[in-house]
N, C-alpha and C positions, 0 to 999 in steps of 0.2 A: 337289325341292320338299320343304319341311319343314312341320311343324306350325306353326312360327313364322310362316311366310308366311300361313297361313290366319288365325292369331290377329291379325296386323298388319292384314290386310284387313278382318276383322270389326271391329276397333277403329276403323279409319278410317270404316267405314260408320256405326257407332254414334255417332261423334263428329259426324257430319252430322245426326243425328236430333234431334228435339225431342219433348217430351211432347204438345203439342197441335197439331202440324202438320197441315195439310189435304191434303198430298200423300203418296202411298204408291206402292209398287211392286207390280206384278201381272204374271202371264203374260197377254199379250194373247190367246192362243189358248184357254187352259184356265181362266183366272181364278184360278189358284193364286197364293199369295203366296210368292215365292222366298226360301228360306233363303240367306243369313243375315239378310236384311232383312225377314223375314216379320212382325215385330212393330214395325217402325220406321215413324215418320211424320216428315215433313219440312216446315219452314216455307216454303221457297222451291222453285220448280220447278228452279232451277239446282242446289240441293243434292240434290234427288231424282234428277236426271239423273246427277250425279256418283256418287251411291250406286248407281244402276243399272249404271254402268260398273264400279264396284268389285265389285258383286254378280256380274256376268258373269265378272270375273277370278277371284273366289273359286270360283265354280262350275266354271270351266275347270280350276283347280288341283285341286279336289276330284275332278273326273272322272278325273284320272290314277289315283286310287285306286279309284274306282267308275265304270267306264265306262257302267254302266246308269243313272247319275243323269240324270233327265229334262232335256232341253234346252228352255229357255223363251225366248220372245220377250218380254223384259222391257220393260214400258211404265210410264210415270209416269201416275198418275191423280189427279184432284182429288176430294176428298170432296164429294158433292153436298150442296146446301143442304137443310135439314130440309124434308120435304114433297115432295121431288123424288126421282127415281131416277137412278142413274148410266147413262150411255150411252157409246158409242164416242166421241162428241164430247168427253167429259171426258178423253180420252187426250191427254197432253202430247207424248210422244215415244215412238217405238218403235225398239228397237235389237236385232235378232236376236242371240242369244247366240253363234251360230256364225259371226257376221261377214258373213252374206249379206244 
């Protein structure tokens, strides 16, 4: 595994992102925003799901260097409308990072 692989994965994630997208990635268990997609938003749920898969690949590759890197169950969430709060029902898809 090389630094180049991590850079390519990050670039692919960022290419799916948009400035004003309403979808984002989060750990379904802890609520953390997973690096490298922690600041990314996506226009479409399909783009967000693809980014979730790429984020899992990135984190698996990074874990080869840092086995203590937290394992996240990455899910896609939709930003709630103004005046409402997010709930588990806003979750689009869950994909455990460890493949279970």
